[in-house]
N, CA, C and O of each residue as an XYZ file, in Angstrom:
404
protein
N      28.469   -289.997   -197.151
C      28.422   -288.600   -196.767
C      27.274   -287.933   -197.524
O      27.135   -288.121   -198.732
N      26.481   -287.182   -196.842
C      25.366   -286.496   -197.481
C      25.545   -284.998   -197.337
O      26.201   -284.520   -196.411
N      24.956   -284.271   -198.261
C      25.013   -282.817   -198.204
C      23.598   -282.284   -198.321
O      22.700   -282.990   -198.779
N      23.399   -281.058   -197.914
C      22.069   -280.448   -197.925
C      21.777   -279.849   -199.298
O      22.652   -279.268   -199.940
N      20.534   -280.003   -199.730
C      20.060   -279.366   -200.957
C      19.975   -277.864   -200.711
O      19.547   -277.432   -199.641
N      20.379   -277.072   -201.693
C      20.442   -275.621   -201.490
C      19.065   -274.968   -201.424
O      18.926   -273.904   -200.821
N      18.051   -275.573   -202.026
C      16.733   -274.933   -202.050
C      15.744   -275.510   -201.054
O      14.971   -274.763   -200.455
N      15.750   -276.843   -200.861
C      14.715   -277.437   -200.014
C      15.258   -278.054   -198.734
O      14.474   -278.583   -197.946
N      16.542   -278.011   -198.497
C      17.210   -278.523   -197.291
C      17.019   -280.019   -197.085
O      17.048   -280.490   -195.948
N      16.822   -280.777   -198.167
C      16.742   -282.231   -198.085
C      18.160   -282.774   -198.164
O      18.995   -282.243   -198.897
N      18.432   -283.837   -197.405
C      19.754   -284.453   -197.459
C      19.925   -285.188   -198.785
O      19.111   -286.041   -199.138
N      20.998   -284.849   -199.524
C      21.322   -285.536   -200.772
C      22.304   -286.650   -200.466
O      23.354   -286.414   -199.870
N      21.964   -287.864   -200.873
C      22.863   -288.990   -200.650
C      23.959   -288.970   -201.705
O      23.875   -288.252   -202.701
N      24.991   -289.776   -201.464
C      26.075   -289.861   -202.429
C      25.567   -290.499   -203.714
O      24.828   -291.482   -203.666
N      25.953   -289.952   -204.856
C      25.507   -290.461   -206.140
C      24.276   -289.750   -206.671
O      23.761   -290.108   -207.730
N      23.800   -288.752   -205.951
C      22.630   -287.989   -206.388
C      22.980   -286.511   -206.446
O      23.892   -286.048   -205.760
N      22.254   -285.784   -207.262
C      22.430   -284.337   -207.355
C      21.093   -283.695   -207.710
O      20.105   -284.382   -207.966
N      21.084   -282.376   -207.719
C      19.859   -281.642   -208.000
C      19.921   -281.071   -209.415
O      20.935   -280.499   -209.816
N      18.838   -281.229   -210.167
C      18.763   -280.669   -211.518
C      18.713   -279.148   -211.412
O      17.909   -278.623   -210.642
N      19.546   -278.424   -212.161
C      19.540   -276.958   -212.074
C      18.293   -276.320   -212.688
O      17.998   -275.156   -212.417
N      17.564   -277.069   -213.508
C      16.382   -276.511   -214.167
C      15.107   -276.732   -213.350
O      14.422   -275.771   -212.998
N      14.784   -277.999   -213.045
C      13.527   -278.288   -212.346
C      13.723   -278.496   -210.845
O      12.741   -278.638   -210.116
N      14.959   -278.516   -210.371
C      15.331   -278.630   -208.955
C      14.920   -279.949   -208.324
O      14.782   -280.024   -207.103
N      14.718   -281.004   -209.130
C      14.407   -282.325   -208.586
C      15.705   -283.080   -208.369
O      16.713   -282.801   -209.018
N      15.676   -284.037   -207.454
C      16.863   -284.818   -207.126
C      16.936   -286.002   -208.081
O      15.985   -286.773   -208.206
N      18.081   -286.135   -208.756
C      18.278   -287.188   -209.751
C      19.614   -287.859   -209.506
O      20.429   -287.371   -208.723
N      19.841   -288.997   -210.185
C      21.131   -289.679   -210.071
C      22.222   -288.834   -210.713
O      21.981   -288.105   -211.676
N      23.412   -288.944   -210.168
C      24.516   -288.091   -210.607
C      25.054   -288.459   -211.986
O      25.590   -287.598   -212.684
N      24.924   -289.719   -212.393
C      25.531   -290.164   -213.642
C      24.617   -290.016   -214.859
O      24.995   -290.434   -215.954
N      23.434   -289.437   -214.702
C      22.519   -289.261   -215.830
C      22.964   -288.093   -216.715
O      23.294   -287.026   -216.197
N      22.979   -288.278   -218.056
C      23.369   -287.167   -218.939
C      22.263   -286.129   -219.117
O      22.549   -284.963   -219.390
N      20.989   -286.548   -218.963
C      19.863   -285.618   -219.054
C      18.922   -285.849   -217.883
O      18.869   -286.945   -217.326
N      18.193   -284.828   -217.516
C      17.215   -284.935   -216.436
C      15.997   -285.701   -216.962
O      15.465   -285.346   -218.013
N      15.542   -286.748   -216.254
C      14.380   -287.506   -216.737
C      13.066   -286.731   -216.627
O      12.080   -287.097   -217.267
N      13.040   -285.675   -215.832
C      11.805   -284.915   -215.635
C      11.649   -283.786   -216.654
O      10.568   -283.604   -217.215
N      12.714   -283.033   -216.895
C      12.600   -281.871   -217.788
C      13.459   -281.986   -219.050
O      13.448   -281.077   -219.881
N      14.199   -283.084   -219.209
C      15.018   -283.369   -220.401
C      16.084   -282.316   -220.687
O      16.406   -282.069   -221.849
N      16.631   -281.699   -219.658
C      17.714   -280.737   -219.823
C      19.034   -281.497   -219.887
O      19.266   -282.412   -219.097
N      19.898   -281.119   -220.824
C      21.210   -281.733   -220.950
C      22.080   -281.283   -219.779
O      22.278   -280.085   -219.579
N      22.597   -282.231   -219.011
C      23.391   -281.917   -217.826
C      24.887   -282.021   -218.073
O      25.686   -281.702   -217.191
N      25.274   -282.465   -219.266
C      26.687   -282.573   -219.607
C      27.122   -281.243   -220.205
O      26.564   -280.821   -221.217
N      28.109   -280.568   -219.604
C      28.540   -279.278   -220.161
C      29.218   -279.473   -221.516
O      30.082   -280.335   -221.679
N      28.805   -278.653   -222.483
C      29.390   -278.730   -223.816
C      30.548   -277.750   -223.923
O      30.446   -276.601   -223.494
N      31.640   -278.214   -224.494
C      32.797   -277.351   -224.690
C      32.659   -276.654   -226.043
O      32.320   -277.274   -227.051
N      32.930   -275.355   -226.035
C      32.875   -274.604   -227.286
C      34.182   -274.803   -228.044
O      35.266   -274.611   -227.493
N      34.073   -275.184   -229.290
C      35.249   -275.403   -230.127
C      35.213   -274.393   -231.267
O      34.257   -274.354   -232.042
N      36.253   -273.584   -231.362
C      36.350   -272.644   -232.474
C      36.963   -273.360   -233.661
O      38.025   -273.973   -233.550
N      36.287   -273.279   -234.796
C      36.797   -273.922   -235.999
C      37.958   -273.110   -236.566
O      38.997   -273.666   -236.922
N      37.778   -271.802   -236.646
C      38.840   -270.894   -237.094
C      39.054   -269.869   -235.989
O      38.096   -269.302   -235.465
N      40.314   -269.635   -235.637
C      40.610   -268.654   -234.599
C      40.198   -267.264   -235.062
O      40.130   -266.984   -236.259
N      39.926   -266.402   -234.091
C      39.405   -265.069   -234.407
C      40.400   -264.211   -235.176
O      40.008   -263.487   -236.091
N      41.671   -264.279   -234.825
C      42.636   -263.441   -235.541
C      42.851   -263.924   -236.977
O      43.085   -263.112   -237.872
N      42.774   -265.238   -237.204
C      42.876   -265.747   -238.574
C      41.645   -265.361   -239.383
O      41.748   -265.028   -240.563
N      40.485   -265.407   -238.743
C      39.251   -265.016   -239.418
C      39.274   -263.535   -239.778
O      38.812   -263.146   -240.852
N      39.811   -262.709   -238.884
C      39.923   -261.278   -239.165
C      40.873   -261.024   -240.335
O      40.607   -260.159   -241.170
N      41.964   -261.763   -240.403
C      42.902   -261.631   -241.519
C      42.240   -262.031   -242.837
O      42.420   -261.362   -243.854
N      41.480   -263.116   -242.815
C      40.771   -263.563   -244.019
C      39.775   -262.498   -244.471
O      39.675   -262.208   -245.663
N      39.042   -261.918   -243.530
C      38.061   -260.877   -243.865
C      38.735   -259.633   -244.422
O      38.215   -259.008   -245.347
N      39.877   -259.269   -243.875
C      40.610   -258.102   -244.371
C      41.090   -258.325   -245.802
O      41.019   -257.417   -246.630
N      41.571   -259.513   -246.091
C      42.029   -259.827   -247.450
C      40.854   -259.809   -248.428
O      40.969   -259.274   -249.531
N      39.730   -260.394   -248.023
C      38.545   -260.381   -248.892
C      38.068   -258.951   -249.133
O      37.682   -258.606   -250.250
N      38.093   -258.121   -248.096
C      37.681   -256.720   -248.239
C      38.597   -255.973   -249.194
O      38.129   -255.199   -250.030
N      39.889   -256.199   -249.075
C      40.837   -255.559   -249.997
C      40.587   -255.992   -251.434
O      40.633   -255.166   -252.345
N      40.326   -257.269   -251.645
C      40.055   -257.768   -252.995
C      38.794   -257.117   -253.559
O      38.761   -256.722   -254.725
N      37.754   -257.008   -252.725
C      36.509   -256.369   -253.179
C      36.762   -254.923   -253.594
O      36.293   -254.488   -254.645
N      37.499   -254.181   -252.774
C      37.745   -252.772   -253.084
C      38.689   -252.595   -254.269
O      38.560   -251.622   -255.013
N      39.623   -253.504   -254.458
C      40.507   -253.432   -255.624
C      39.712   -253.703   -256.900
O      39.936   -253.059   -257.925
N      38.786   -254.656   -256.833
C      37.960   -254.949   -258.009
C      37.011   -253.802   -258.347
O      36.570   -253.683   -259.490
N      36.694   -252.963   -257.371
C      35.859   -251.787   -257.629
C      36.670   -250.614   -258.169
O      36.099   -249.568   -258.477
N      37.978   -250.762   -258.291
C      38.892   -249.705   -258.738
C      38.841   -248.487   -257.821
O      38.755   -247.351   -258.289
N      38.895   -248.727   -256.530
C      38.896   -247.629   -255.559
C      40.270   -246.978   -255.499
O      41.291   -247.612   -255.767
N      40.271   -245.701   -255.142
C      41.506   -244.945   -255.016
C      42.102   -245.203   -253.630
O      41.444   -244.970   -252.616
N      43.353   -245.685   -253.589
C      43.997   -246.030   -252.323
C      44.319   -244.812   -251.464
O      44.528   -244.947   -250.259
N      44.361   -243.642   -252.059
C      44.749   -242.449   -251.315
C      43.570   -241.704   -250.703
O      43.774   -240.720   -249.991
N      42.361   -242.141   -250.958
C      41.201   -241.428   -250.419
C      40.779   -242.030   -249.076
O      41.006   -243.209   -248.804
N      40.167   -241.198   -248.257
C      39.712   -241.670   -246.947
C      38.481   -242.562   -247.087
O      38.195   -243.362   -246.196
N      37.757   -242.437   -248.185
C      36.583   -243.283   -248.419
C      37.003   -244.745   -248.588
O      36.296   -245.655   -248.157
N      38.159   -244.960   -249.218
C      38.676   -246.320   -249.387
C      38.874   -246.988   -248.035
O      38.456   -248.130   -247.841
N      39.505   -246.291   -247.103
C      39.781   -246.879   -245.791
C      38.506   -247.038   -244.965
O      38.372   -247.992   -244.198
N      37.577   -246.106   -245.123
C      36.293   -246.225   -244.437
C      35.534   -247.457   -244.941
O      35.000   -248.233   -244.150
N      35.494   -247.624   -246.261
C      34.840   -248.798   -246.838
C      35.547   -250.083   -246.426
O      34.901   -251.101   -246.177
N      36.867   -250.036   -246.353
C      37.637   -251.207   -245.947
C      37.268   -251.643   -244.533
O      37.077   -252.832   -244.277
N      37.168   -250.689   -243.623
C      36.815   -251.007   -242.235
C      35.391   -251.546   -242.147
O      35.145   -252.545   -241.472
N      34.459   -250.893   -242.821
C      33.052   -251.312   -242.756
C      32.867   -252.710   -243.343
O      32.206   -253.553   -242.736
N      33.436   -252.960   -244.503
C      33.298   -254.275   -245.137
C      33.969   -255.351   -244.291
O      33.438   -256.454   -244.162
N      35.126   -255.046   -243.714
C      35.823   -256.016   -242.877
C      34.999   -256.376   -241.646
O      34.905   -257.550   -241.286
N      34.406   -255.385   -241.001
C      33.596   -255.652   -239.805
C      32.369   -256.492   -240.153
O      32.047   -257.449   -239.450
N      31.690   -256.132   -241.235
C      30.500   -256.894   -241.634
C      30.867   -258.332   -241.990
O      30.194   -259.269   -241.561
N      31.920   -258.509   -242.763
C      32.361   -259.860   -243.124
C      32.793   -260.661   -241.902
O      32.502   -261.852   -241.803
N      33.486   -260.009   -240.974
C      33.972   -260.706   -239.788
C      32.810   -261.265   -238.966
O      32.807   -262.440   -238.599
N      31.825   -260.413   -238.683
C      30.698   -260.884   -237.882
C      29.864   -261.924   -238.622
O      29.370   -262.870   -238.008
N      29.703   -261.761   -239.928
C      28.929   -262.738   -240.695
C      29.640   -264.090   -240.743
O      29.017   -265.126   -240.511
N      30.929   -264.085   -241.038
C      31.665   -265.345   -241.105
C      31.832   -265.979   -239.728
O      31.791   -267.202   -239.596
N      32.020   -265.154   -238.708
C      32.150   -265.681   -237.358
C      30.862   -266.378   -236.936
O      30.905   -267.452   -236.336
N      29.718   -265.773   -237.248
C      28.444   -266.407   -236.916
C      28.243   -267.666   -237.744
O      27.806   -268.692   -237.223
N      28.561   -267.591   -239.032
C      28.315   -268.717   -239.926
C      29.231   -269.897   -239.628
O      28.777   -271.041   -239.629
N      30.501   -269.643   -239.373
C      31.463   -270.727   -239.173
C      31.451   -271.226   -237.733
O      31.346   -272.430   -237.499
N      31.556   -270.331   -236.783
C      31.685   -270.736   -235.384
C      30.381   -270.700   -234.612
O      30.349   -271.123   -233.456
N      29.303   -270.208   -235.209
C      27.989   -270.094   -234.568
C      28.048   -269.302   -233.273
O      27.422   -269.674   -232.281
N      28.799   -268.215   -233.284
C      28.876   -267.309   -232.134
C      29.254   -265.934   -232.637
O      29.787   -265.788   -233.737
N      28.977   -264.926   -231.827
C      29.350   -263.554   -232.179
C      30.167   -262.991   -231.045
O      30.600   -261.840   -231.108
């Protein structure tokens, strides 16, 4: 059974497919395109630490930092600093550990 190529209307035989990058017809079982060297195997994203656990870790670290600074728990500046430090730590650790934002 053959199907039509979406861009050039050439009949694709069974066992062949079109490279999404260079649009050349290649064998279906190849992991990379021989013409443009694009990886054709989809990579699954694996999170090392879940986002909610990472957020909890960042919140605890932020609290420790503010406690070591002897901040007043009753002031609004304490909570503002807590939120800002937690957000900065979360994005930094998320990028560093999971390589994503």
